[in-house]
N, C-alpha and C positions, 0 to 999 in steps of 0.2 A: 750675369756677373757673379764673380765668386771673390771674398775677402779671406785670405789666409794670414794668419798671425802665427809666427814661429819663434818661440823661446824668448818672449818679451821679458825685459826687466825695466822697471820704472822706479825712480827714485825722486821723492819730493821733499824738500827741506832737510836733505841729508840722510833720509830715512828710505831703506829700501821697502817699496810699497807691495811689490810682487816681483817674483823672478821665475823665469823657465815657463811663461804662460804661452799656451799654444791653442788655437781654435780655427775653425773653418766655418763660414757661413755662406750658403749659396742662394741662388734665386728663389723666391717664394718662402724662404725660411726667417723665423725669429729667433734670436738668441736673448734669453732674459740673463742679465747679468745682476746677481744677488750678493748679498753680504752684509755684514754690520758697518755702521759708520767708520770711515777711514780705511776700508779694506781696499779701495782702489777702484771703485766702479766709475766714478767720474774721470779719473785719470785714464782708465782704459778707453773710455769714449773719446777724450781729447787726442789720445795717441792715434787712434784710427782716423780721427778727423783731420790730423796732421797739425794740430795745435801745440802739441808736445812732441819732443823726440824721445824715443827709448834709449836707455843706456846701453841695452843690448837686444839683439833680436831683430825681426823685420816684419813688416806688414806689406803685403802684396795684394793688388786689386787687379784681377784678369776677367775680361780683356781690358788693357789699358783704356781708361776713360777718354773719350773724345771731349776736346774742349778744356782739358786739364782736370787735375784732381778735385778742385773745388766745385767744379760742375757735375761731379758724380754723387754728391752727398748733400744732405740736410743735417744741420746739427741743432738740435733744441735742448739748451742747457737749462739751469736752474732759474735763470732770469728770463723774462718774456721777450725782452728787447722791443718794448713798444713806446711810442711817443704818447703820453698821456694828454697832451693838449689836442691832439689830432683825434679824429673820429676813427671808429674801427674801419669804415670803408677807406679812409685816407691813409691809414697805417698800411692796409693791404694793397692800396693802389701804389703806394711807394714802392713796395717790393715787387709788385707786378711789373712796374716800369723799369726797375733796375734789372730784373731778370728776363725782360721781354717775355713774360710769363702768360698764363691763361688768365681769362676773365675771372673778376672777384666774385661775381654773384653765385656761381656754383659752389665755391669754397665757403661762403657764408651760409648757404642752404645746408651744406654737408655737416656743419658744426652748430646748426641751429641758432644762428645770430642775425638772421635777416631782419627781425624787428628792432634789433639794437645797432644796426649798421651806421646810423648817423649821430649816435651819441659819442661823446668824448670817452676816450678809453679811461680817463682818470676817474670817471663815475662808475665804473664797472666794478663787480666783485672780483676777487682774486680767481675764481673759478671761471668766470666770462672772460677774463684777460687771458687765461690758459687756452680757453677756446679759440680766442684770437690768433694766439701763437700757433695752435694746431692747424688753423686755416691757412696759414702762410705755407705749411708743407704742401699744400695742394696747388700752389700757384705756379710752380715749376716742376716738370718731371725730373726727379733725380732718384736713381735706383736705390741708393743706400741712406736709410734713415738712422740716425744716431739720436736716441731719444733718452734724456736723463731725467729721470722721475716725472714722466709726462703726465701721470694722473694726480700730480699735486694740486690740491684745492678743488678737485672735480668732485661733484655729487655723483650720485648712482647714474644719473641720466648722461652726465658728462662722461663718466668711465665707459658707458655703453657706446657713446659716440667714439670715443677714442678707439674702442674695439672695432667699430665698423671702419673707421677711417685707415687703421693699420690693415685690416683684413682686406680692404680694396686695394691698397698697395701691394700687398703680397700677391694677390690674384693676378696682377699685371706683370709679375716676375721680380717685384721689388724685394729689398732685403731690409730687415729692421734689427738693431741692436738697441736693447731697452734696459738701462739700468733702473732697477725698481726695489723698494722694500716691501712691496705688497704683491698679491696676486694679479696678474695682467687680465685684462678683459677678454683674452683669447688665450688659447693653449699654445705656449711657445714650442717651437720644434726642439730646442735644447736649452738647458740652463747651465751657466758657468758660475759657480759659487766661489766667491773670492773670500779670503781670510778665515777659511775653514780648515782646521788641522786634519 
């Protein structure tokens, strides 16, 4: 798979966030999207996810994804999207059933949450909740991962886990766009700096 963005322009709240932005991301590659607050990192990920429309420019995914555009990507935003009254396992089982996905147990193992699987998400720390959100990425194979500040609230062990999860995804031909304020736990293929004169 290849994602190609050409001359993108985004406007939020009547303000041009960026203009003339182009990049290409191929299989096995990671694009780190950096820049100060308000530079458009989250906006760019939302454009690629199809949640926003560019004012100008285009985004192409080749080959065209089978099962529709939504079936080609995972989007992990600032919010974890978890039901706090449900257990870790119940949250993941919900998404597994919705996506007709893979078993939950290996995902729990991959993010180090096996011992917490039956606790309500509401009693978990922010970092543990982030791990649950990362586990959700592993339930359905989707080539393009759009990760907005995925290391938020993670400790050093959690960041190492994030690095392993992304690296394993890339090893199978996956792609990752990661909006980040900090160094990633793996070396990105390329960096796209927004809001830099």
